[in-house]
GUMI-867831 format. One record per atom (N, C-alpha, C): residue in three letters; atom name; x, y, z. Coordinates in nm, 4 decimals, always signed. Example, Ala and Ser with C-alpha at 12.3 -4.5 7.8 and 13.67 -1.06 7.14 Angstrom:
torvo->Ala; zator->N; u->+1.3190; v->-0.5690; w->+0.7800
torvo->Ala; zator->CA; u->+1.2300; v->-0.4500; w->+0.7800
torvo->Ala; zator->C; u->+1.3200; v->-0.3300; w->+0.7800
torvo->Ser; zator->N; u->+1.2850; v->-0.2250; w->+0.7080
torvo->Ser; zator->CA; u->+1.3670; v->-0.1060; w->+0.7140
torvo->Ser; zator->C; u->+1.2900; v->+0.0030; w->+0.7870
//
This chain:
torvo->Unk; zator->N; u->+8.3205; v->+7.9829; w->+13.8089
torvo->Unk; zator->CA; u->+8.2500; v->+7.9910; w->+13.9444
torvo->Unk; zator->C; u->+8.2082; v->+8.1086; w->+13.9744
torvo->Unk; zator->N; u->+8.0785; v->+8.1456; w->+14.0007
torvo->Unk; zator->CA; u->+8.0078; v->+8.2618; w->+14.0490
torvo->Unk; zator->C; u->+8.0309; v->+8.3398; w->+14.1987
torvo->Unk; zator->N; u->+7.9993; v->+8.4217; w->+14.2456
torvo->Unk; zator->CA; u->+8.0114; v->+8.5070; w->+14.3651
torvo->Unk; zator->C; u->+7.8634; v->+8.5702; w->+14.3300
torvo->Unk; zator->N; u->+7.7766; v->+8.6233; w->+14.5015
torvo->Unk; zator->CA; u->+7.6952; v->+8.6723; w->+14.5634
torvo->Unk; zator->C; u->+7.7520; v->+8.8330; w->+14.5047
torvo->Unk; zator->N; u->+7.6655; v->+8.8995; w->+14.4808
torvo->Unk; zator->CA; u->+7.6527; v->+9.0272; w->+14.4278
torvo->Unk; zator->C; u->+7.6669; v->+9.0949; w->+14.5510
torvo->Unk; zator->N; u->+7.5471; v->+9.0540; w->+14.6617
torvo->Unk; zator->CA; u->+7.5454; v->+9.1140; w->+14.7761
torvo->Unk; zator->C; u->+7.6459; v->+9.0888; w->+14.9208
torvo->Unk; zator->N; u->+7.6812; v->+8.9736; w->+14.9419
torvo->Unk; zator->CA; u->+7.7817; v->+8.9354; w->+15.0126
torvo->Unk; zator->C; u->+7.9334; v->+8.9037; w->+14.9594
torvo->Unk; zator->N; u->+7.9136; v->+8.8192; w->+14.8631
torvo->Unk; zator->CA; u->+8.0799; v->+8.7937; w->+14.7653
torvo->Unk; zator->C; u->+8.0873; v->+8.6492; w->+14.7998
torvo->Unk; zator->N; u->+8.0083; v->+8.5529; w->+14.8991
torvo->Unk; zator->CA; u->+7.9854; v->+8.4129; w->+14.8692
torvo->Unk; zator->C; u->+7.9804; v->+8.3574; w->+14.7421
torvo->Unk; zator->N; u->+8.0472; v->+8.2603; w->+14.7834
torvo->Unk; zator->CA; u->+8.1350; v->+8.1792; w->+14.6327
torvo->Unk; zator->C; u->+8.0029; v->+8.1394; w->+14.6168
torvo->Unk; zator->N; u->+7.9647; v->+8.0917; w->+14.5338
torvo->Unk; zator->CA; u->+7.8075; v->+8.0367; w->+14.4718
torvo->Unk; zator->C; u->+7.8641; v->+7.9248; w->+14.4030
torvo->Unk; zator->N; u->+7.7791; v->+7.7679; w->+14.4150
torvo->Unk; zator->CA; u->+7.7679; v->+7.6437; w->+14.3578
torvo->Unk; zator->C; u->+7.6948; v->+7.6762; w->+14.2227
torvo->Unk; zator->N; u->+7.7336; v->+7.5896; w->+14.0920
torvo->Unk; zator->CA; u->+7.6406; v->+7.6388; w->+14.0261
torvo->Unk; zator->C; u->+7.5077; v->+7.5616; w->+13.9862
torvo->Unk; zator->N; u->+7.4015; v->+7.6670; w->+13.9382
torvo->Unk; zator->CA; u->+7.2839; v->+7.6418; w->+13.9444
torvo->Unk; zator->C; u->+7.1699; v->+7.6426; w->+14.0371
torvo->Unk; zator->N; u->+7.2465; v->+7.7193; w->+14.1266
torvo->Unk; zator->CA; u->+7.1265; v->+7.7685; w->+14.2519
torvo->Unk; zator->C; u->+7.0458; v->+7.8758; w->+14.2447
torvo->Unk; zator->N; u->+6.9880; v->+7.9411; w->+14.2686
torvo->Unk; zator->CA; u->+6.9017; v->+8.0184; w->+14.2447
torvo->Unk; zator->C; u->+6.9150; v->+8.1535; w->+14.3265
torvo->Unk; zator->N; u->+6.9391; v->+8.1072; w->+14.4702
torvo->Unk; zator->CA; u->+6.9665; v->+8.1787; w->+14.6084
torvo->Unk; zator->C; u->+7.1062; v->+8.1517; w->+14.6464
torvo->Unk; zator->N; u->+7.1476; v->+8.2989; w->+14.7060
torvo->Unk; zator->CA; u->+7.2800; v->+8.2553; w->+14.8107
torvo->Unk; zator->C; u->+7.2665; v->+8.2072; w->+14.9113
torvo->Unk; zator->N; u->+7.3080; v->+8.1363; w->+14.9598
torvo->Unk; zator->CA; u->+7.3060; v->+8.0163; w->+15.1102
torvo->Unk; zator->C; u->+7.3367; v->+8.1170; w->+15.2303
torvo->Unk; zator->N; u->+7.4378; v->+8.2074; w->+15.2228
torvo->Unk; zator->CA; u->+7.4754; v->+8.3013; w->+15.2781
torvo->Unk; zator->C; u->+7.3591; v->+8.4032; w->+15.2876
torvo->Unk; zator->N; u->+7.3372; v->+8.4836; w->+15.2202
torvo->Unk; zator->CA; u->+7.2508; v->+8.6037; w->+15.2613
torvo->Unk; zator->C; u->+7.1134; v->+8.6253; w->+15.2026
torvo->Unk; zator->N; u->+7.0705; v->+8.4964; w->+15.1666
torvo->Unk; zator->CA; u->+6.9218; v->+8.4660; w->+15.0679
torvo->Unk; zator->C; u->+6.9313; v->+8.5433; w->+14.9368
torvo->Unk; zator->N; u->+7.0395; v->+8.6585; w->+14.8887
torvo->Unk; zator->CA; u->+7.0130; v->+8.7160; w->+14.7385
torvo->Unk; zator->C; u->+6.9583; v->+8.6090; w->+14.6572
torvo->Unk; zator->N; u->+6.8711; v->+8.6819; w->+14.5720
torvo->Unk; zator->CA; u->+6.8445; v->+8.5952; w->+14.4205
torvo->Unk; zator->C; u->+6.9635; v->+8.5771; w->+14.3590
torvo->Unk; zator->N; u->+6.9991; v->+8.4837; w->+14.2720
torvo->Unk; zator->CA; u->+7.1445; v->+8.4928; w->+14.2188
torvo->Unk; zator->C; u->+7.1016; v->+8.4830; w->+14.0408
torvo->Unk; zator->N; u->+7.1413; v->+8.6097; w->+13.9864
torvo->Unk; zator->CA; u->+7.0908; v->+8.6154; w->+13.8686
torvo->Unk; zator->C; u->+7.2074; v->+8.5643; w->+13.7511
torvo->Unk; zator->N; u->+7.1409; v->+8.5564; w->+13.6613
torvo->Unk; zator->CA; u->+7.1955; v->+8.4714; w->+13.5351
torvo->Unk; zator->C; u->+7.2597; v->+8.6020; w->+13.4939
torvo->Unk; zator->N; u->+7.3668; v->+8.5641; w->+13.3930
torvo->Unk; zator->CA; u->+7.4695; v->+8.6654; w->+13.3281
torvo->Unk; zator->C; u->+7.3779; v->+8.6869; w->+13.1916
torvo->Unk; zator->N; u->+7.3619; v->+8.8379; w->+13.1501
torvo->Unk; zator->CA; u->+7.2628; v->+8.8872; w->+13.0433
torvo->Unk; zator->C; u->+7.3444; v->+8.7970; w->+12.8816
torvo->Unk; zator->N; u->+7.2266; v->+8.7471; w->+12.8049
torvo->Unk; zator->CA; u->+7.2528; v->+8.6853; w->+12.7273
torvo->Unk; zator->C; u->+7.3906; v->+8.8086; w->+12.6019
torvo->Unk; zator->N; u->+7.2985; v->+8.9678; w->+12.6473
torvo->Unk; zator->CA; u->+7.4144; v->+8.9989; w->+12.5455
torvo->Unk; zator->C; u->+7.5280; v->+9.0009; w->+12.5623
torvo->Unk; zator->N; u->+7.5765; v->+8.9888; w->+12.6990
torvo->Unk; zator->CA; u->+7.6783; v->+9.0349; w->+12.7413
torvo->Unk; zator->C; u->+7.7874; v->+8.8805; w->+12.6948
torvo->Unk; zator->N; u->+7.6689; v->+8.8063; w->+12.6747
torvo->Unk; zator->CA; u->+7.7894; v->+8.6857; w->+12.6364
torvo->Unk; zator->C; u->+7.8203; v->+8.6366; w->+12.5151
torvo->Unk; zator->N; u->+7.7051; v->+8.7163; w->+12.3889
torvo->Unk; zator->CA; u->+7.7226; v->+8.7491; w->+12.2819
torvo->Unk; zator->C; u->+7.8469; v->+8.8337; w->+12.2400
torvo->Unk; zator->N; u->+7.8802; v->+8.9166; w->+12.3192
torvo->Unk; zator->CA; u->+7.9668; v->+9.0322; w->+12.3329
torvo->Unk; zator->C; u->+8.1175; v->+8.9259; w->+12.3482
torvo->Unk; zator->N; u->+8.0927; v->+8.9231; w->+12.4652
torvo->Unk; zator->CA; u->+8.2280; v->+8.8132; w->+12.4573
torvo->Unk; zator->C; u->+8.2562; v->+8.7171; w->+12.3953
torvo->Unk; zator->N; u->+8.1997; v->+8.6378; w->+12.2995
torvo->Unk; zator->CA; u->+8.2027; v->+8.5555; w->+12.1960
torvo->Unk; zator->C; u->+8.3020; v->+8.6567; w->+12.1027
torvo->Unk; zator->N; u->+8.1940; v->+8.7401; w->+12.0864
torvo->Unk; zator->CA; u->+8.2354; v->+8.8470; w->+11.9355
torvo->Unk; zator->C; u->+8.4051; v->+8.8370; w->+11.9324
torvo->Unk; zator->N; u->+8.4029; v->+8.9222; w->+12.0902
torvo->Unk; zator->CA; u->+8.5148; v->+8.9707; w->+12.1153
torvo->Unk; zator->C; u->+8.6807; v->+8.8625; w->+12.1020
torvo->Unk; zator->N; u->+8.5931; v->+8.7407; w->+12.1225
torvo->Unk; zator->CA; u->+8.6762; v->+8.6383; w->+12.1502
torvo->Unk; zator->C; u->+8.7659; v->+8.6096; w->+11.9899
torvo->Unk; zator->N; u->+8.6337; v->+8.5511; w->+11.9136
torvo->Unk; zator->CA; u->+8.6792; v->+8.4980; w->+11.7976
torvo->Unk; zator->C; u->+8.7560; v->+8.7004; w->+11.6926
torvo->Unk; zator->N; u->+8.6773; v->+8.7807; w->+11.7395
torvo->Unk; zator->CA; u->+8.7901; v->+8.8133; w->+11.6685
torvo->Unk; zator->C; u->+8.9508; v->+8.8692; w->+11.7304
torvo->Unk; zator->N; u->+8.9910; v->+8.8493; w->+11.8601
torvo->Unk; zator->CA; u->+9.0734; v->+8.8030; w->+11.8927
torvo->Unk; zator->C; u->+9.1864; v->+8.7138; w->+11.8697
torvo->Unk; zator->N; u->+9.1043; v->+8.6005; w->+11.8164
torvo->Unk; zator->CA; u->+9.1819; v->+8.4649; w->+11.8105
torvo->Unk; zator->C; u->+9.2561; v->+8.4799; w->+11.6251
torvo->Unk; zator->N; u->+9.2281; v->+8.6258; w->+11.5604
torvo->Unk; zator->CA; u->+9.3194; v->+8.6050; w->+11.4420
torvo->Unk; zator->C; u->+9.1859; v->+8.5250; w->+11.3837
torvo->Unk; zator->N; u->+9.0895; v->+8.5032; w->+11.3475
torvo->Unk; zator->CA; u->+9.0955; v->+8.4250; w->+11.2637
torvo->Unk; zator->C; u->+9.0327; v->+8.4950; w->+11.1152
torvo->Unk; zator->N; u->+9.0183; v->+8.6102; w->+11.1704
torvo->Unk; zator->CA; u->+8.9973; v->+8.7117; w->+11.0432
torvo->Unk; zator->C; u->+9.0825; v->+8.8209; w->+11.0246
torvo->Unk; zator->N; u->+9.1663; v->+8.8641; w->+10.9681
torvo->Unk; zator->CA; u->+9.2439; v->+8.9903; w->+10.9312
torvo->Unk; zator->C; u->+9.2033; v->+9.0801; w->+10.8879
torvo->Unk; zator->N; u->+9.1527; v->+9.1562; w->+10.9400
torvo->Unk; zator->CA; u->+9.0902; v->+9.2855; w->+10.8741
torvo->Unk; zator->C; u->+9.1892; v->+9.3971; w->+10.8131
torvo->Unk; zator->N; u->+9.2660; v->+9.4073; w->+10.9059
torvo->Unk; zator->CA; u->+9.3459; v->+9.5259; w->+10.8770
torvo->Unk; zator->C; u->+9.4246; v->+9.4782; w->+10.7265
torvo->Unk; zator->N; u->+9.4796; v->+9.3784; w->+10.7297
torvo->Unk; zator->CA; u->+9.5683; v->+9.3282; w->+10.6360
torvo->Unk; zator->C; u->+9.4295; v->+9.2989; w->+10.4981
torvo->Unk; zator->N; u->+9.3346; v->+9.2392; w->+10.5248
torvo->Unk; zator->CA; u->+9.2564; v->+9.2453; w->+10.3858
torvo->Unk; zator->C; u->+9.2056; v->+9.4399; w->+10.3601
torvo->Unk; zator->N; u->+9.2131; v->+9.5043; w->+10.4307
torvo->Unk; zator->CA; u->+9.1837; v->+9.6273; w->+10.3787
torvo->Unk; zator->C; u->+9.3041; v->+9.6853; w->+10.3132
torvo->Unk; zator->N; u->+9.4151; v->+9.6034; w->+10.3738
torvo->Unk; zator->CA; u->+9.5308; v->+9.6823; w->+10.2833
torvo->Unk; zator->C; u->+9.5613; v->+9.6412; w->+10.1555
torvo->Unk; zator->N; u->+9.4607; v->+9.4537; w->+10.1349
torvo->Unk; zator->CA; u->+9.5483; v->+9.3982; w->+10.0292
torvo->Unk; zator->C; u->+9.4277; v->+9.4684; w->+9.8936
torvo->Unk; zator->N; u->+9.3211; v->+9.5439; w->+9.9450
torvo->Unk; zator->CA; u->+9.2152; v->+9.6025; w->+9.9019
torvo->Unk; zator->C; u->+9.2600; v->+9.7706; w->+9.8127
torvo->Unk; zator->N; u->+9.3053; v->+9.7852; w->+9.9230
torvo->Unk; zator->CA; u->+9.3758; v->+9.9627; w->+9.8832
torvo->Unk; zator->C; u->+9.4903; v->+9.9379; w->+9.7939
torvo->Unk; zator->N; u->+9.5749; v->+9.8199; w->+9.8192
torvo->Unk; zator->CA; u->+9.7083; v->+9.7708; w->+9.7183
torvo->Unk; zator->C; u->+9.6159; v->+9.7526; w->+9.5845
torvo->Unk; zator->N; u->+9.5612; v->+9.6610; w->+9.6039
torvo->Unk; zator->CA; u->+9.5272; v->+9.6529; w->+9.4233
torvo->Unk; zator->C; u->+9.4218; v->+9.7471; w->+9.3649
torvo->Unk; zator->N; u->+9.3219; v->+9.7998; w->+9.4176
torvo->Unk; zator->CA; u->+9.2876; v->+9.9465; w->+9.3807
torvo->Unk; zator->C; u->+9.3639; v->+10.0953; w->+9.3168
torvo->Unk; zator->N; u->+9.4567; v->+10.0646; w->+9.4042
torvo->Unk; zator->CA; u->+9.5781; v->+10.1572; w->+9.3437
torvo->Unk; zator->C; u->+9.6587; v->+10.1353; w->+9.2612
torvo->Unk; zator->N; u->+9.6564; v->+10.0101; w->+9.2046
torvo->Unk; zator->CA; u->+9.7397; v->+9.9308; w->+9.1103
torvo->Unk; zator->C; u->+9.6295; v->+9.9359; w->+8.9876
torvo->Unk; zator->N; u->+9.5013; v->+9.9145; w->+9.0052
torvo->Unk; zator->CA; u->+9.3845; v->+9.8992; w->+8.9198
torvo->Unk; zator->C; u->+9.4442; v->+10.0522; w->+8.8286
torvo->Unk; zator->N; u->+9.4209; v->+10.1743; w->+8.9506
torvo->Unk; zator->CA; u->+9.4019; v->+10.3292; w->+8.9113
torvo->Unk; zator->C; u->+9.4798; v->+10.3280; w->+8.8530
torvo->Unk; zator->N; u->+9.6157; v->+10.3259; w->+8.8822
torvo->Unk; zator->CA; u->+9.7571; v->+10.3835; w->+8.8326
torvo->Unk; zator->C; u->+9.7540; v->+10.2818; w->+8.6657
torvo->Unk; zator->N; u->+9.7015; v->+10.1854; w->+8.6826
torvo->Unk; zator->CA; u->+9.7355; v->+10.1057; w->+8.5364
torvo->Unk; zator->C; u->+9.6111; v->+10.1660; w->+8.4257
torvo->Unk; zator->N; u->+9.5102; v->+10.2054; w->+8.5401
torvo->Unk; zator->CA; u->+9.3955; v->+10.2972; w->+8.3790
torvo->Unk; zator->C; u->+9.4229; v->+10.4438; w->+8.3454
torvo->Unk; zator->N; u->+9.5323; v->+10.4646; w->+8.4208
torvo->Unk; zator->CA; u->+9.5549; v->+10.6426; w->+8.4278
torvo->Unk; zator->C; u->+9.6833; v->+10.5906; w->+8.3015
torvo->Unk; zator->N; u->+9.7384; v->+10.5092; w->+8.2875
torvo->Unk; zator->CA; u->+9.8230; v->+10.4716; w->+8.1629
torvo->Unk; zator->C; u->+9.9707; v->+10.5334; w->+8.2136
torvo->Unk; zator->N; u->+10.0011; v->+10.5611; w->+8.3441
torvo->Unk; zator->CA; u->+10.1379; v->+10.6235; w->+8.4076
torvo->Unk; zator->C; u->+10.2323; v->+10.5883; w->+8.3247
torvo->Unk; zator->N; u->+10.2365; v->+10.4442; w->+8.3403
torvo->Unk; zator->CA; u->+10.3566; v->+10.3700; w->+8.2731
torvo->Unk; zator->C; u->+10.3780; v->+10.2186; w->+8.3029
torvo->Unk; zator->N; u->+10.4217; v->+10.1396; w->+8.2372
torvo->Unk; zator->CA; u->+10.4183; v->+9.9527; w->+8.2658
torvo->Unk; zator->C; u->+10.5123; v->+9.9328; w->+8.3197
torvo->Unk; zator->N; u->+10.5831; v->+9.9625; w->+8.4078
torvo->Unk; zator->CA; u->+10.7152; v->+9.9971; w->+8.4507
torvo->Unk; zator->C; u->+10.6955; v->+9.9740; w->+8.6047
torvo->Unk; zator->N; u->+10.6318; v->+10.1002; w->+8.6661
torvo->Unk; zator->CA; u->+10.5522; v->+10.0302; w->+8.8050
torvo->Unk; zator->C; u->+10.5113; v->+9.9403; w->+8.8032
torvo->Unk; zator->N; u->+10.3679; v->+9.8941; w->+8.7500
torvo->Unk; zator->CA; u->+10.3801; v->+9.7444; w->+8.7652
torvo->Unk; zator->C; u->+10.3873; v->+9.6396; w->+8.7751
torvo->Unk; zator->N; u->+10.5214; v->+9.6300; w->+8.6925
torvo->Unk; zator->CA; u->+10.6435; v->+9.5388; w->+8.7017
torvo->Unk; zator->C; u->+10.6315; v->+9.4781; w->+8.8490
torvo->Unk; zator->N; u->+10.6400; v->+9.5725; w->+8.9633
torvo->Unk; zator->CA; u->+10.6616; v->+9.5143; w->+9.0837
torvo->Unk; zator->C; u->+10.5754; v->+9.5720; w->+9.2030
torvo->Unk; zator->N; u->+10.4609; v->+9.6075; w->+9.1408
torvo->Unk; zator->CA; u->+10.3166; v->+9.6430; w->+9.2307
torvo->Unk; zator->C; u->+10.2356; v->+9.4769; w->+9.2238
torvo->Unk; zator->N; u->+10.2419; v->+9.4475; w->+9.0906
torvo->Unk; zator->CA; u->+10.1529; v->+9.3122; w->+9.0777
torvo->Unk; zator->C; u->+10.2078; v->+9.2301; w->+9.1586
torvo->Unk; zator->N; u->+10.3534; v->+9.1797; w->+9.1343
torvo->Unk; zator->CA; u->+10.4473; v->+9.0509; w->+9.2281
torvo->Unk; zator->C; u->+10.3883; v->+9.0768; w->+9.3839
torvo->Unk; zator->N; u->+10.4411; v->+9.2141; w->+9.3918
torvo->Unk; zator->CA; u->+10.4150; v->+9.2367; w->+9.5588
torvo->Unk; zator->C; u->+10.2019; v->+9.2386; w->+9.5763
torvo->Unk; zator->N; u->+10.1609; v->+9.2313; w->+9.5719
torvo->Unk; zator->CA; u->+9.9974; v->+9.2294; w->+9.5250
torvo->Unk; zator->C; u->+9.9638; v->+9.0855; w->+9.5573
torvo->Unk; zator->N; u->+10.0347; v->+9.0065; w->+9.4798
torvo->Unk; zator->CA; u->+10.0040; v->+8.8762; w->+9.4880
torvo->Unk; zator->C; u->+10.1001; v->+8.8170; w->+9.6046
torvo->Unk; zator->N; u->+10.2440; v->+8.8452; w->+9.6479
torvo->Unk; zator->CA; u->+10.3005; v->+8.7573; w->+9.7379
torvo->Unk; zator->C; u->+10.1994; v->+8.8121; w->+9.8548
torvo->Unk; zator->N; u->+10.1490; v->+8.9377; w->+9.8698
torvo->Unk; zator->CA; u->+10.0538; v->+8.9954; w->+10.0337
torvo->Unk; zator->C; u->+9.9529; v->+8.8989; w->+10.0368
torvo->Unk; zator->N; u->+9.8726; v->+8.8917; w->+9.9013
torvo->Unk; zator->CA; u->+9.7378; v->+8.7970; w->+9.9064
torvo->Unk; zator->C; u->+9.7615; v->+8.6507; w->+9.9507
torvo->Unk; zator->N; u->+9.8751; v->+8.5480; w->+9.9284
torvo->Unk; zator->CA; u->+9.9382; v->+8.4449; w->+9.9263
torvo->Unk; zator->C; u->+10.0405; v->+8.4601; w->+10.1011
torvo->Unk; zator->N; u->+10.0320; v->+8.5551; w->+10.1554
torvo->Unk; zator->CA; u->+10.0512; v->+8.5783; w->+10.2704
torvo->Unk; zator->C; u->+9.9239; v->+8.5731; w->+10.3974
torvo->Unk; zator->N; u->+9.8509; v->+8.6697; w->+10.3390
torvo->Unk; zator->CA; u->+9.6817; v->+8.7062; w->+10.3978
torvo->Unk; zator->C; u->+9.6810; v->+8.4996; w->+10.3971
torvo->Unk; zator->N; u->+9.6544; v->+8.4761; w->+10.2743
torvo->Unk; zator->CA; u->+9.5766; v->+8.3325; w->+10.2818
torvo->Unk; zator->C; u->+9.6285; v->+8.2530; w->+10.3817
torvo->Unk; zator->N; u->+9.7824; v->+8.2317; w->+10.3876
torvo->Unk; zator->CA; u->+9.8456; v->+8.1303; w->+10.4252
torvo->Unk; zator->C; u->+9.8671; v->+8.1555; w->+10.5947
torvo->Unk; zator->N; u->+9.7942; v->+8.3108; w->+10.6357
torvo->Unk; zator->CA; u->+9.8303; v->+8.3597; w->+10.7106
torvo->Unk; zator->C; u->+9.9795; v->+8.3394; w->+10.8164
torvo->Unk; zator->N; u->+10.0585; v->+8.3821; w->+10.7047
torvo->Unk; zator->CA; u->+10.2067; v->+8.3772; w->+10.7577
torvo->Unk; zator->C; u->+10.2466; v->+8.5142; w->+10.7735
torvo->Unk; zator->N; u->+10.3325; v->+8.5648; w->+10.8497
torvo->Unk; zator->CA; u->+10.3832; v->+8.6818; w->+10.8512
torvo->Unk; zator->C; u->+10.4366; v->+8.7597; w->+10.7866
torvo->Unk; zator->N; u->+10.4538; v->+8.8930; w->+10.7314
torvo->Unk; zator->CA; u->+10.5181; v->+8.9720; w->+10.6438
torvo->Unk; zator->C; u->+10.6061; v->+9.0522; w->+10.6908
torvo->Unk; zator->N; u->+10.7351; v->+9.0149; w->+10.6744
torvo->Unk; zator->CA; u->+10.8218; v->+9.1119; w->+10.7299
torvo->Unk; zator->C; u->+10.8283; v->+9.2377; w->+10.7490
torvo->Unk; zator->N; u->+10.8671; v->+9.3465; w->+10.8128
torvo->Unk; zator->CA; u->+10.9090; v->+9.5121; w->+10.8444
torvo->Unk; zator->C; u->+10.9237; v->+9.5272; w->+10.6816
torvo->Unk; zator->N; u->+11.0527; v->+9.4809; w->+10.5998
torvo->Unk; zator->CA; u->+11.1352; v->+9.5118; w->+10.4288
torvo->Unk; zator->C; u->+10.9808; v->+9.5112; w->+10.3963
torvo->Unk; zator->N; u->+10.9012; v->+9.4218; w->+10.3713
torvo->Unk; zator->CA; u->+10.7920; v->+9.4356; w->+10.2872
torvo->Unk; zator->C; u->+10.6916; v->+9.5656; w->+10.3114
torvo->Unk; zator->N; u->+10.6419; v->+9.5686; w->+10.4036
torvo->Unk; zator->CA; u->+10.5576; v->+9.6883; w->+10.4447
torvo->Unk; zator->C; u->+10.6338; v->+9.7939; w->+10.4145
torvo->Unk; zator->N; u->+10.7455; v->+9.8300; w->+10.4188
torvo->Unk; zator->CA; u->+10.8029; v->+9.9812; w->+10.4130
torvo->Unk; zator->C; u->+10.8055; v->+9.9724; w->+10.2446
torvo->Unk; zator->N; u->+10.7870; v->+9.8705; w->+10.1949
torvo->Unk; zator->CA; u->+10.8328; v->+9.8885; w->+10.0142
torvo->Unk; zator->C; u->+10.7007; v->+9.8816; w->+9.9673
torvo->Unk; zator->N; u->+10.5919; v->+9.8377; w->+10.0569
torvo->Unk; zator->CA; u->+10.4781; v->+9.8769; w->+10.0083
torvo->Unk; zator->C; u->+10.4430; v->+9.9905; w->+10.0478
torvo->Unk; zator->N; u->+10.4989; v->+10.0881; w->+10.1166
torvo->Unk; zator->CA; u->+10.4773; v->+10.2087; w->+10.1844
torvo->Unk; zator->C; u->+10.5178; v->+10.3247; w->+10.0547
torvo->Unk; zator->N; u->+10.6517; v->+10.2648; w->+10.0137
torvo->Unk; zator->CA; u->+10.6868; v->+10.3746; w->+9.9365
torvo->Unk; zator->C; u->+10.6793; v->+10.3667; w->+9.8177
torvo->Unk; zator->N; u->+10.6400; v->+10.2329; w->+9.7485
torvo->Unk; zator->CA; u->+10.6173; v->+10.2263; w->+9.6411
torvo->Unk; zator->C; u->+10.4775; v->+10.1852; w->+9.5409
torvo->Unk; zator->N; u->+10.3880; v->+10.1256; w->+9.6463
torvo->Unk; zator->CA; u->+10.2808; v->+10.0710; w->+9.6230
torvo->Unk; zator->C; u->+10.1660; v->+10.1521; w->+9.6168
torvo->Unk; zator->N; u->+10.1495; v->+10.1821; w->+9.7924
torvo->Unk; zator->CA; u->+10.0629; v->+10.2802; w->+9.8282
torvo->Unk; zator->C; u->+10.0838; v->+10.3294; w->+10.0126
torvo->Unk; zator->N; u->+10.0824; v->+10.4485; w->+10.0276
torvo->Unk; zator->CA; u->+10.1385; v->+10.4880; w->+10.1338
torvo->Unk; zator->C; u->+9.9868; v->+10.4118; w->+10.2398
torvo->Unk; zator->N; u->+9.8929; v->+10.4525; w->+10.2266
torvo->Unk; zator->CA; u->+9.7806; v->+10.4095; w->+10.3177
torvo->Unk; zator->C; u->+9.7975; v->+10.2637; w->+10.3190
torvo->Unk; zator->N; u->+9.8349; v->+10.1255; w->+10.2436
torvo->Unk; zator->CA; u->+9.8441; v->+10.0375; w->+10.2399
torvo->Unk; zator->C; u->+9.9116; v->+9.9906; w->+10.3160
torvo->Unk; zator->N; u->+10.0476; v->+10.0606; w->+10.3113
torvo->Unk; zator->CA; u->+10.1778; v->+10.0335; w->+10.3914
torvo->Unk; zator->C; u->+10.1662; v->+10.0953; w->+10.5288
torvo->Unk; zator->N; u->+10.0880; v->+10.1615; w->+10.5503
torvo->Unk; zator->CA; u->+10.0599; v->+10.1871; w->+10.7174
torvo->Unk; zator->C; u->+9.9500; v->+10.1294; w->+10.7420
torvo->Unk; zator->N; u->+9.8401; v->+10.0554; w->+10.7053
torvo->Unk; zator->CA; u->+9.7971; v->+9.9492; w->+10.7417
torvo->Unk; zator->C; u->+9.8749; v->+9.8044; w->+10.7682
torvo->Unk; zator->N; u->+9.9398; v->+9.8184; w->+10.7061
torvo->Unk; zator->CA; u->+10.0018; v->+9.6935; w->+10.7238
torvo->Unk; zator->C; u->+10.1203; v->+9.6696; w->+10.7765
torvo->Unk; zator->N; u->+10.2001; v->+9.8453; w->+10.8470
torvo->Unk; zator->CA; u->+10.2970; v->+9.8305; w->+10.9303
torvo->Unk; zator->C; u->+10.2259; v->+9.8581; w->+11.0968
torvo->Unk; zator->N; u->+10.0830; v->+9.9016; w->+11.0719
torvo->Unk; zator->CA; u->+9.9558; v->+9.8555; w->+11.1731
torvo->Unk; zator->C; u->+9.9517; v->+9.7470; w->+11.2489
torvo->Unk; zator->N; u->+9.9318; v->+9.6631; w->+11.1396
torvo->Unk; zator->CA; u->+9.8847; v->+9.5626; w->+11.1576
torvo->Unk; zator->C; u->+10.0108; v->+9.5016; w->+11.2447
torvo->Unk; zator->N; u->+9.9688; v->+9.3927; w->+11.3493
torvo->Unk; zator->CA; u->+10.1211; v->+9.3602; w->+11.3732
torvo->Unk; zator->C; u->+10.1404; v->+9.1482; w->+11.3104
torvo->Unk; zator->N; u->+10.0383; v->+9.1584; w->+11.2294
torvo->Unk; zator->CA; u->+10.0708; v->+8.9941; w->+11.2269
torvo->Unk; zator->C; u->+10.1565; v->+8.9959; w->+11.0823
//
């Protein structure tokens, strides 16, 4: 439902002039409609951007850690954590705060912060 921008009269769809004051009724700009569609799509949670970034950071940090040959024992818990988080992202399952804090402490501070900020 739309209203006249001049007098506030309720307008029926498809009319070109306000029946009350005669002001020309303007269609909303296409740019605005596209912006609303993009915000709606992102708002529906179709794509978890923060989660994807956290996954990439976790993976990169683990690869760099492995290449630095700091030790194989820390990889024993990093790799299963990455796999679990990837499965949770793919299935759009929530990740509990305990897992997020463990990621922050044991895998990557940046990935852990991204996961905690992400409300999913």
